[in-house]
C-alpha positions in Angstrom: 0.1 0.4 -0.1 3.0 2.7 0.7 4.7 1.7 -2.3 1.7 2.1 -4.6 0.6 5.6 -3.0 4.4 6.4 -3.7 3.8 5.0 -7.4 0.4 7.8 -7.8 2.3 10.4 -6.2 5.4 10.4 -8.4 3.2 9.5 -11.4 1.4 12.7 -10.6 4.0 14.9 -9.8 6.4 13.9 -12.9 2.8 14.5 -15.0 2.3 18.1 -13.4 6.1 18.6 -14.1 6.0 17.6 -17.7 3.2 19.7 -18.5 4.1 22.9 -16.5 7.7 22.0 -18.3 6.2 22.2 -21.6 4.1 24.5 -20.7 6.8 27.5 -19.8 9.0 26.3 -22.4 6.8 28.7 -25.0 7.1 31.7 -22.4 10.4 32.9 -23.7 9.4 32.2 -27.4 6.3 33.4 -27.2 5.2 36.2 -29.8 7.9 34.6 -32.4 5.6 32.4 -35.3 8.2 31.5 -37.1 10.4 30.0 -33.6 10.8 26.2 -34.0 9.3 24.5 -31.3 12.5 22.9 -28.7 10.8 20.9 -26.3 10.8 17.2 -26.9 8.0 14.6 -25.5 11.1 12.1 -24.9 12.8 13.8 -22.3 9.1 14.3 -20.9 8.4 11.0 -20.8 11.9 10.6 -19.1 11.3 13.6 -16.2 8.2 11.4 -15.5 9.9 8.3 -15.1 12.4 9.4 -12.9 10.2 11.4 -11.1 8.4 7.6 -10.1 11.8 6.0 -9.7 12.8 8.4 -7.0 9.6 8.2 -5.2 9.3 4.3 -4.8 13.1 4.4 -4.0 12.5 6.6 -1.3 9.0 4.7 0.0 11.1 1.3 0.0 12.5 1.7 3.3 9.5 2.8 5.3 7.2 0.4 3.2 9.8 -1.8 4.8 9.8 -1.0 8.7 5.9 -1.1 8.5 5.6 -3.9 7.0 7.5 -5.0 10.0 4.6 -3.9 12.3 0.9 -4.5 13.0 -1.4 -3.1 10.6 -3.0 -0.4 13.6 0.7 0.4 14.6 2.1 1.0 11.1 -0.9 3.8 10.0 -0.5 5.3 13.4 3.1 5.5 13.6 5.4 8.5 11.3 8.9 7.5 10.6 
């Protein structure tokens, strides 16, 4: 359950980061019609995978500690 939550949070963080990064890449070139688009969707995907990977790695230790406790104690305990 902890790892699933980390996966969702990492996915949402990566998605919002990719969306805002693509949108903000247009700001310096707003109004220049002939300028080519500089954003690559491949790097947006790499950023999302990186965000998901970091969130899963960061939540592995707390999930391991919670697996050694009773369920009631794990949900009420702060690590």
